C-alpha positions as CSV (number, residue, x, y, z in Angstrom):
1,M,3.8,3.6,-8.3
2,H,0.9,7.1,-6.5
3,L,0.3,7.3,-3.8
4,C,-3.7,5.9,-3.3
5,A,-4.7,5.3,0.5
6,F,-7.1,2.5,0.4
7,A,-9.5,2.4,2.9
8,V,-12.1,-1.2,3.4
9,S,-14.7,-0.9,5.8
10,L,-16.6,-4.4,6.4
11,V,-19.5,-5.2,8.2
12,L,-18.7,-8.0,10.5
13,P,-20.4,-9.4,13.5
14,R,-19.3,-9.7,16.5
15,S,-18.6,-13.4,17.4
16,Q,-16.0,-15.1,15.7
17,F,-17.5,-17.2,12.6
18,A,-15.5,-20.6,10.4
19,R,-14.8,-20.6,7.5
20,V,-16.1,-22.0,4.1
21,L,-13.2,-21.7,1.7
22,V,-14.2,-23.3,-2.1
23,S,-10.8,-25.3,-4.2
24,G,-11.3,-24.5,-7.8
25,L,-10.8,-21.9,-10.5
26,L,-14.0,-19.7,-11.3
27,G,-14.4,-18.0,-14.7
28,A,-15.3,-13.9,-13.5
29,S,-18.6,-14.9,-14.8
30,T,-19.4,-16.0,-11.2
31,A,-18.0,-13.8,-9.4
32,F,-20.5,-13.3,-7.2
33,S,-22.5,-16.5,-7.3
34,V,-19.9,-18.9,-4.5
35,M,-18.5,-18.5,-1.1
36,S,-20.0,-18.0,2.1
37,S,-17.7,-18.1,4.4
38,K,-20.4,-16.8,7.4
39,P,-22.7,-19.5,8.7
40,S,-26.1,-18.3,8.0
41,N,-27.4,-17.8,11.5
42,Q,-25.0,-15.4,12.4
43,P,-26.3,-13.3,15.2
44,Q,-28.2,-9.5,13.8
45,E,-25.8,-7.6,15.7
46,A,-23.2,-6.0,12.9
47,F,-19.4,-3.8,13.0
48,S,-18.7,-1.8,10.4
49,I,-14.5,-1.8,9.8
50,C,-12.7,0.2,7.9
51,L,-9.0,-0.5,6.5
52,L,-6.5,2.0,4.5
53,F,-3.5,1.2,2.3
54,H,-1.5,3.9,2.1
55,G,-0.2,3.6,-1.8
56,G,1.6,1.1,-3.0
57,D,5.0,2.5,-2.4
58,N,6.1,4.9,0.6
59,M,9.6,5.2,-0.7
60,L,11.5,7.4,1.6
61,G,14.8,7.3,0.7
62,R,17.0,10.1,-1.7
63,A,15.7,13.2,-2.1
64,V,12.9,12.1,0.7
65,Q,15.9,10.7,2.9
66,L,17.1,13.9,2.9
67,S,14.8,16.8,3.5
68,F,15.1,14.5,7.1
69,P,17.6,15.6,10.4
70,T,19.6,13.1,10.7
71,Q,22.1,11.6,7.5
72,A,24.6,9.2,6.8
73,P,28.2,9.7,6.1
74,G,28.1,10.1,2.1
75,E,24.3,10.0,1.6
76,E,23.8,12.6,-0.1
77,N,26.2,10.5,-2.8
78,I,23.8,7.6,-3.3
79,S,24.2,7.8,-7.0
80,D,22.4,5.4,-9.6
81,S,21.2,8.2,-12.2
82,C,22.5,11.2,-10.8
83,R,23.3,11.4,-7.0
84,A,20.7,11.6,-4.2
85,S,21.9,16.0,-3.3
86,H,20.4,16.2,-7.5
87,Y,16.6,14.3,-6.3
88,V,16.9,17.4,-3.8
89,H,17.1,20.0,-6.1
90,M,14.8,19.0,-9.2
91,S,12.6,18.3,-6.3
92,L,12.6,21.6,-4.4
93,N,13.8,23.6,-7.7
94,H,10.1,24.6,-8.5
95,P,7.2,26.8,-6.6
96,S,4.9,24.3,-5.2
97,G,1.5,27.5,-5.7
98,H,1.6,27.9,-2.2
99,K,2.9,30.9,-0.6
100,N,6.4,31.0,0.9
101,D,8.1,27.4,0.4
102,P,10.3,26.7,2.7
103,P,14.2,26.0,2.4
104,L,15.9,22.8,2.3
105,E,17.1,23.4,6.1
106,E,13.3,24.4,6.9
107,I,12.5,21.2,5.6
108,R,14.7,19.5,8.0
109,R,13.4,20.7,10.8
110,L,9.5,20.2,10.2
111,N,10.3,16.4,9.5
112,Q,12.7,15.8,13.0
113,N,9.0,14.3,13.2
114,G,7.9,13.9,9.9
115,Q,5.4,17.0,9.6
116,Y,5.9,18.1,6.5
117,L,6.2,15.0,4.8
118,W,2.7,13.6,4.8
119,G,1.7,16.7,5.0
120,D,-2.4,16.9,4.1
121,Y,-2.4,13.2,5.0
122,I,-1.5,14.1,9.0
123,S,-4.1,16.9,8.9
124,P,-6.8,17.4,10.9
125,S,-9.6,18.5,8.2
126,F,-9.6,14.7,6.9
127,T,-11.5,12.3,8.3
128,I,-12.8,9.5,6.9
129,T,-16.3,8.8,7.8
130,P,-15.9,5.8,9.1
131,P,-12.8,6.3,10.7
132,P,-10.0,3.5,9.9
133,D,-9.9,0.1,12.1
134,I,-6.3,-0.6,10.5
135,R,-3.9,1.4,8.6
136,I,-1.6,-0.7,6.2
137,L,1.8,0.4,4.4
138,N,4.4,-0.9,1.7
139,L,7.8,0.2,3.4
140,E,10.1,0.4,0.2
141,T,12.7,1.3,1.3
142,A,16.1,-0.3,3.3
143,V,16.0,1.6,6.7
144,T,19.9,1.0,8.2
145,T,22.0,3.5,10.1
146,S,25.6,2.0,7.6
147,I,25.1,2.2,4.2
148,H,28.8,1.1,3.6
149,N,28.6,-2.5,4.5
150,P,31.0,-4.9,2.4
151,D,27.9,-7.1,1.0
152,V,25.7,-3.7,0.2
153,P,24.4,-5.2,-3.5
154,L,26.4,-2.7,-5.8
155,W,24.8,-4.5,-9.4
156,K,21.8,-3.4,-8.0
157,G,21.3,-0.4,-10.1
158,I,18.7,2.4,-7.9
159,R,19.2,1.5,-4.0
160,Y,16.7,3.6,-1.1
161,H,18.0,4.4,1.7
162,L,16.1,6.0,5.2
163,H,18.4,6.1,7.8
164,I,17.1,4.2,11.0
165,N,17.2,7.7,12.8
166,N,14.0,9.2,11.1
167,L,12.5,5.8,11.1
168,E,10.5,6.4,14.6
169,P,9.7,10.3,14.4
170,A,8.1,10.0,10.7
171,M,6.3,6.9,11.5
172,K,5.0,8.1,14.4
173,T,3.2,11.3,13.3
174,F,1.6,8.5,10.5
175,Q,0.4,6.3,13.5
176,Q,-1.0,9.4,15.1
177,Q,-3.7,10.6,12.7
178,T,-6.9,9.4,13.4
179,H,-9.3,10.9,10.6
180,G,-11.5,11.5,13.1
181,A,-11.4,8.8,15.5
182,A,-11.1,8.9,19.5
183,V,-8.1,6.6,19.0
184,P,-5.8,6.4,16.5
185,S,-6.0,2.9,14.5
186,P,-2.6,0.3,14.4
187,V,-0.7,0.7,11.6
188,V,0.6,-2.0,9.6
189,V,3.8,-2.2,7.3
190,S,4.5,-4.8,4.9
191,Y,8.5,-5.0,4.2
192,A,8.4,-7.7,1.4
193,N,9.6,-6.1,-1.7
194,N,12.0,-5.2,-3.9
195,H,14.0,-2.6,-1.4
196,C,13.8,-3.7,2.0
197,M,17.7,-4.7,1.6
198,D,19.3,-2.2,-0.3
199,Y,21.9,-1.8,2.0
200,G,22.9,-5.4,2.6
201,R,21.6,-8.9,4.7
202,Q,24.1,-7.6,7.6
203,A,22.3,-4.6,7.9
204,F,19.1,-6.5,7.7
205,D,19.9,-8.3,11.0
206,Q,21.7,-6.3,12.7
207,E,19.5,-2.5,11.8
208,T,16.7,-3.0,10.0
209,L,14.7,-6.7,12.0
210,P,16.0,-4.5,15.8
211,A,14.9,-1.2,14.8
212,F,11.5,-2.2,13.5
213,Q,10.8,-4.6,16.9
214,S,11.9,-1.5,19.2
215,M,9.6,0.2,17.4
216,E,6.2,-2.6,18.1
217,H,4.4,0.6,20.1
218,I,4.0,2.5,17.1
219,F,3.8,0.0,14.1
220,S,4.4,-3.8,13.5
221,A,6.1,-5.1,10.7
222,V,4.9,-8.5,8.4
223,G,6.6,-10.5,5.3
224,C,10.6,-10.8,6.9
225,G,12.2,-12.1,10.2
226,R,15.1,-13.7,10.6
227,N,14.2,-17.1,9.1
228,L,11.6,-18.9,6.8
229,Q,9.5,-19.3,10.1
230,E,9.3,-15.9,11.1
231,T,8.6,-14.5,7.9
232,Q,6.0,-17.4,7.7
233,K,4.1,-15.8,10.5
234,T,1.3,-13.7,9.4
235,L,0.5,-10.7,11.3
236,K,-3.0,-10.5,13.4
237,I,-4.4,-6.8,14.2
238,P,-6.6,-6.8,17.0
239,I,-10.0,-5.2,15.6
240,R,-11.6,-3.4,19.1
241,K,-14.9,-1.1,18.1
242,E,-17.4,1.4,20.3
243,I,-19.4,0.0,22.0
244,T,-20.9,3.1,23.7
245,V,-21.8,6.5,22.3
246,S,-21.3,8.2,26.0
247,D,-17.7,6.7,26.2
248,P,-16.3,6.7,22.9
249,S,-12.7,5.1,24.4
250,A,-14.5,2.4,25.7
251,C,-13.8,0.0,22.4
252,Q,-13.9,-4.4,23.1
253,Q,-12.5,-6.5,20.5
254,I,-14.5,-7.8,18.1
255,G,-12.0,-10.0,16.4
256,T,-8.7,-10.0,14.2
257,I,-8.0,-9.0,10.9
258,E,-4.6,-11.1,10.0
259,I,-2.4,-10.6,6.7
260,A,0.8,-12.4,5.2
261,A,3.8,-10.4,2.9
262,F,5.1,-11.8,-0.2
263,S,7.6,-10.4,-2.7
264,S,8.3,-11.4,-6.2
265,Q,10.9,-11.6,-8.8
266,C,8.6,-9.9,-10.8
267,S,9.1,-6.6,-9.1
268,G,13.2,-6.9,-9.0
269,T,13.0,-9.0,-6.0
270,P,15.9,-10.7,-5.6
271,K,15.6,-14.4,-5.6
272,S,18.6,-14.5,-2.8
273,W,16.2,-12.3,-0.7
274,G,14.2,-15.3,-0.1
275,A,14.3,-16.3,4.0
276,A,15.3,-20.0,4.3
277,D,16.0,-22.0,7.6
278,C,18.8,-20.4,8.8
279,R,18.9,-16.9,6.2
280,S,17.1,-14.2,7.2
281,G,14.9,-12.3,4.4
282,V,12.2,-12.1,2.9
283,L,8.6,-14.5,1.7
284,A,9.9,-14.2,-2.2
285,L,8.4,-16.0,-4.7
286,P,9.5,-17.1,-8.0
287,G,8.7,-13.9,-11.1
288,I,4.4,-14.5,-12.1
289,Y,4.6,-14.7,-15.4
290,D,2.9,-18.1,-16.3
291,E,1.4,-20.9,-15.5
292,N,3.8,-23.0,-14.0
293,S,5.1,-20.4,-12.0
294,V,2.1,-19.5,-10.6
295,K,2.2,-23.3,-9.7
296,E,5.4,-23.2,-7.5
297,A,4.5,-19.0,-6.5
298,M,1.5,-20.9,-4.8
299,Q,3.2,-23.8,-3.4
300,L,5.7,-21.1,-1.4
301,M,2.1,-18.9,-0.5
302,K,0.3,-21.8,1.3
303,P,2.7,-22.9,4.2
304,A,2.4,-19.1,5.6
305,L,-1.7,-18.6,4.8
306,D,-3.0,-22.0,6.5
307,K,-1.3,-20.5,9.4
308,M,-4.1,-18.0,9.1
309,G,-7.1,-18.7,11.5
310,S,-10.2,-20.1,10.8
311,D,-12.0,-17.1,12.8
312,S,-10.4,-14.4,11.1
313,L,-12.6,-11.7,10.3
314,L,-10.7,-11.1,7.3
315,R,-7.1,-12.4,5.3
316,V,-5.4,-9.7,3.3
317,V,-2.4,-10.9,1.2
318,S,0.4,-7.7,0.8
319,I,2.1,-9.0,-2.4
320,H,5.1,-6.6,-4.2
321,W,4.3,-8.3,-8.4
322,G,4.7,-6.8,-11.7
323,P,6.3,-4.5,-13.6
324,N,7.2,-0.8,-12.9
325,W,5.0,1.0,-15.3
326,A,1.7,-1.4,-17.6
327,M,2.1,-2.4,-20.2
328,K,5.2,-1.8,-20.5
329,N,7.7,-4.8,-20.9
330,E,4.6,-7.1,-20.0
331,D,2.8,-9.3,-21.8
332,R,-1.2,-10.8,-21.8
333,Q,0.2,-13.6,-20.7
334,Q,1.9,-12.1,-18.0
335,L,-1.5,-10.5,-16.8
336,D,-3.5,-13.8,-17.3
337,A,-0.5,-15.2,-14.5
338,R,-1.6,-12.3,-12.0
339,R,-4.5,-12.4,-12.1
340,T,-4.6,-16.6,-11.9
341,L,-3.0,-16.7,-8.8
342,A,-5.4,-14.1,-7.3
343,H,-8.1,-15.9,-7.8
344,R,-6.6,-18.7,-7.0
345,L,-5.7,-17.3,-3.5
346,I,-9.2,-16.3,-2.7
347,D,-10.2,-19.9,-3.8
348,E,-7.7,-22.0,-2.3
349,C,-6.5,-20.0,0.7
350,G,-9.8,-18.5,1.5
351,V,-8.4,-15.0,1.2
352,D,-10.4,-11.6,1.3
353,L,-8.0,-9.0,-0.1
354,I,-5.4,-8.9,-1.8
355,Y,-3.1,-5.7,-2.0
356,G,-1.1,-5.5,-4.5
357,H,2.2,-2.8,-5.3
358,S,5.2,-2.4,-7.8
359,S,4.4,0.0,-9.8
360,H,4.6,3.5,-10.4
361,H,1.3,4.0,-10.7
362,A,-2.2,3.1,-9.8
363,R,-2.9,0.3,-12.1
364,G,-6.4,-2.2,-12.4
365,M,-8.5,-3.2,-10.0
366,E,-10.8,-7.0,-9.9
367,V,-14.3,-8.1,-7.9
368,Y,-13.5,-11.8,-7.8
369,N,-16.0,-14.2,-6.1
370,K,-17.0,-10.7,-3.6
371,K,-12.9,-10.0,-3.0
372,L,-11.3,-7.4,-3.6
373,V,-8.5,-7.4,-5.9
374,L,-6.2,-4.2,-5.7
375,Y,-3.4,-5.3,-8.6
376,G,-1.1,-2.1,-8.3
377,T,-1.9,1.0,-5.4
378,G,0.6,2.5,-7.2
379,D,3.2,5.3,-5.3
380,A,2.6,7.2,-2.3
381,I,6.0,8.7,-1.2
382,N,8.3,8.8,-4.1
383,D,10.6,12.5,-5.7
384,Y,9.9,11.8,-8.6
385,E,8.6,14.9,-9.1
386,G,11.2,16.0,-10.8
387,F,11.7,14.3,-13.4
388,E,9.2,12.6,-16.0
389,N,11.6,9.9,-18.5
390,P,10.3,9.2,-22.3
391,G,7.0,7.9,-22.0
392,E,6.1,8.4,-18.6
393,D,3.7,10.9,-19.3
394,R,0.8,8.6,-21.0
395,Y,0.2,7.3,-17.5
396,N,-1.7,9.3,-14.7
397,R,1.0,9.3,-11.8
398,L,-1.6,10.5,-9.2
399,G,-1.8,8.8,-6.1
400,G,-4.8,8.2,-4.1
401,I,-6.6,7.2,-0.6
402,F,-8.3,4.5,-1.6
403,I,-10.9,3.3,0.8
404,V,-13.4,-0.6,0.6
405,N,-16.5,-1.3,2.3
406,Y,-16.7,-4.3,2.3
407,L,-19.9,-6.6,4.3
408,G,-18.8,-9.3,6.5
409,N,-15.7,-11.0,4.5
410,N,-17.7,-9.0,1.3
411,F,-16.6,-6.5,-0.5
412,Q,-19.2,-3.8,-0.8
413,Q,-17.8,-0.6,-1.5
414,L,-13.5,1.2,-3.2
415,S,-13.6,5.1,-2.9
416,I,-10.3,6.2,-3.8
417,V,-8.9,9.8,-2.4
418,P,-6.4,11.5,-4.9
419,T,-3.3,12.6,-3.9
420,F,0.0,14.2,-5.5
421,M,3.8,15.1,-4.4
422,N,4.9,18.5,-4.0
423,R,8.1,19.4,-3.3
424,L,8.8,16.7,-1.5
425,R,5.1,17.0,0.4
426,L,2.2,14.8,0.0
427,E,-0.7,16.7,-1.0
428,R,-4.2,16.5,-1.4
429,W,-5.4,16.9,-4.9
430,T,-8.4,18.9,-5.4
431,T,-9.5,21.0,-8.6
432,E,-7.1,24.1,-7.2
433,S,-3.7,22.2,-7.4
434,K,-1.3,22.8,-9.6
435,I,1.3,20.8,-10.8
436,W,4.9,20.7,-11.9
437,H,5.4,19.4,-15.4
438,P,9.4,19.1,-15.1
439,N,9.9,18.6,-19.0
440,S,7.9,21.7,-19.5
441,R,9.7,23.6,-16.2
442,R,5.7,24.7,-15.9
443,L,3.1,24.6,-12.8
444,E,-0.6,23.7,-14.4
445,A,-3.5,23.4,-12.9
446,D,-5.3,20.7,-14.4
447,P,-9.3,20.4,-12.9
448,D,-9.8,17.4,-14.9
449,K,-7.2,14.9,-13.3
450,S,-8.9,13.1,-11.1
451,K,-11.4,12.4,-13.9
452,D,-8.0,11.0,-16.1
453,F,-7.2,9.4,-13.4
454,C,-10.8,7.5,-12.6
455,S,-11.0,7.1,-16.7
456,F,-6.6,5.4,-16.7
457,L,-7.9,3.4,-13.8
458,N,-11.4,2.1,-15.5
459,K,-8.9,1.8,-18.8
460,L,-6.7,-0.5,-16.7
461,S,-9.1,-2.0,-14.8
462,R,-11.4,-3.5,-17.6
463,I,-7.8,-4.8,-18.7
464,E,-6.5,-6.4,-16.0
465,A,-9.6,-8.3,-14.7
466,G,-10.1,-9.5,-18.4
467,S,-13.6,-8.4,-19.0
468,E,-15.6,-5.3,-18.2
469,E,-18.3,-7.3,-15.4
470,A,-15.6,-8.5,-13.3
471,A,-13.7,-5.3,-14.0
472,L,-13.8,-3.1,-10.5
473,L,-15.2,0.3,-12.1
474,M,-14.8,4.1,-9.8
475,E,-16.7,7.2,-10.8
476,N,-15.6,10.7,-10.2
477,V,-17.3,12.4,-7.7
478,E,-17.0,16.4,-6.5
479,A,-17.9,15.9,-2.8
480,D,-18.2,13.1,-0.8
481,P,-19.2,13.9,2.4
482,K,-17.7,10.6,4.7
483,I,-14.3,11.7,3.0
484,P,-14.7,16.2,2.8
485,G,-12.1,18.3,0.8
486,G,-12.2,17.5,-2.4
487,P,-13.4,15.1,-5.6
488,V,-13.5,11.5,-4.2
489,L,-13.6,8.4,-6.6
490,K,-16.4,5.9,-5.6
491,S,-17.2,2.3,-7.1
492,N,-20.7,1.3,-7.0
493,R,-21.1,-0.1,-4.1
494,Y,-22.2,-4.3,-4.2
495,N,-25.0,-6.0,-1.6
496,P,-26.6,-2.5,0.1
497,V,-26.2,-2.4,3.4
498,E,-26.3,1.4,4.7
499,V,-22.7,1.3,7.1
């Protein structure tokens, strides 16, 4: 998946609201014709709210893990098609296009606090107007101390591991980025995916979950737990807004954003990883392949979504679904099934925004009944820069930071800041950027890369939304004063209101 950080802005009244839920499946042609979940007599004063999705998958295993200071014994020998140490070699054995590329020892020193990994994301110059009020990322890596427990699923072809001692310093640095705000916004880790238990349920129970609990001052995790009841518990994040210009630190709570997270077998999540009454795990869904699997998924999701408060400002569903590559080993029926599930979540469960992930590149986007569906937000952090398998060259693998405007709980606008990995460091793509091509072993500049990215996403959006009208189409903008520093992809603005 590609790095795409998505930020979403909404305008929300200060009071709490009742929701009006609309049942039944609506066609794409009625996309903006129904569903107002706020009463018409709401106050005139409103607030702008911004959510930032840090790409789809953040995979901090293999070469990324080895770029941090703490290693488990034998870490470098973890193998899939090759050893983890070779992924480091492939990722670092090329020029970055910058002066003085640091060696691994220096990278590990810089990553004592994640400074090297997050790169341009934590730069003071990476400002967003308005700044995000909440940030969400899918952490697709097992986080443990041990890697040799007897229940490690050795049958799994690829296993990602991050040492617990590296998680807190990395996430603390990520959390401290303000994007121009007076204080940092809350960080949410969605942990329902197909790599969260790569080193066994024993380590998940005894190491991962306690570690997450100890780091609640840095981030809050959702979609995982010691039993089904814990995993079904949605995460409520208070949203606070500045109330005076003279004192930006003076804030008041205006409500909560509520989040639930799920993982589907069609993303590679084993059925046995699903939580039960007396078993830890994640909120696991069947593979979303057809009408029957959609019905089964809805039955499994509703108990969690029914727990969401009627007064939530915004309801977000994070879902790990679909294959690694669009249109590869998937057919029209599977695309239709995921779209049907998304529509039913919006119509029947009052979901306002769907944050999809699993593919190794960003996928299409749809606006349905004034709600945004992100079918796949790509890879944010990975170690894929050193290799490219046959056929992968037809995918645009830029990542990005996605910024979305909502008016009330209705979609307004999406912006995407393109990014890429460069020697295990996250960088913002600009027209001067040079990207390593492993097969030709050349560092190449491509000033049209973001335009190609835009066309690639628009093509997938038309396919996944099922029509030109429902697809959310982007335009390449060379400069955006609200997100200065390089090209930004932007959608049209719906229900235009100055934010």
